[in-house]
N, C-alpha and C positions, 0 to 999 in steps of 0.2 A: 196785433193790438198793443198799444203802449199806454195804458191808463195810468195816471199818476195824480197826486195832489201835493201841493206845497203847504206845509203847516204855516199858518199866518200869525199865530200868537203864542206867547209863553216861551218857556226855556227851549223848546224844540223848533222855534221859528226858523223857517227856511229849509227844514228837513223835507225831503221828497219821499212820499209814501206811495206804495204800489199795492195792488190787490193782494190780500193775504191768503195764501194757499194752505189749507189745513192738511193734517196727516192723511186724511182719506182722499187727498188730491183735489178736493172741491174748494170753492170759495163760498163765502156766506153773504147773503143779502136778506133784507127784510123791508116790508112796505112802510112801516112807521115805527118810531121808538116804542118799546114795550111789546112789540110782536116778537114771535120766535124767529130765530135765524133759520134760513132755508139754504140747503146746500145747492150750489149751482156750478155747472161746468163752465170752462173758460169761454166757449163759443156762445153761451147764453147771456153773458154779462151785459153786453150792450143792449139787448132787449129788456133786461130787468131795469137798467138805468133809464131807458126811454120810458118805462112804466113808472118811474119815480122811486124806485127801490134804493135803499141805502146800502152801500157796499163797505165791507170791512177791509181796511187798508192798513199796512204796517211798513216798517223799515227796521233794519238791524238796530237793536237797542230801543225800539219804540213799539210798545204793545199795540195790537190791532185796535183801530178806532172805526166807528161807523161814520162814513162820509156821504153826504147828500149828493145826488147826481149833478146838481148845478155847480158844484165846487170841483168836480172831477174833470181833468183835462185829458185829451187824447181820444175822444170819441165824438161821433156826429150827434150833436144835441138837437 
């Protein structure tokens, strides 16, 4: 799986973000802004995205950001 997002606006425009793996080895998703982040395994990410969950994504020098599934490339929408 090669999920990614290209930043479209601001100083980081053009930066490619990838799913952010936390120290516990999991990724973070949530159903809508304001909800708690849920730990997810890599093999679960596409199912969460299909369910409309937001995924935290980052790049070197770019803090993790919540990205909506319709903006994420590299998965079957």
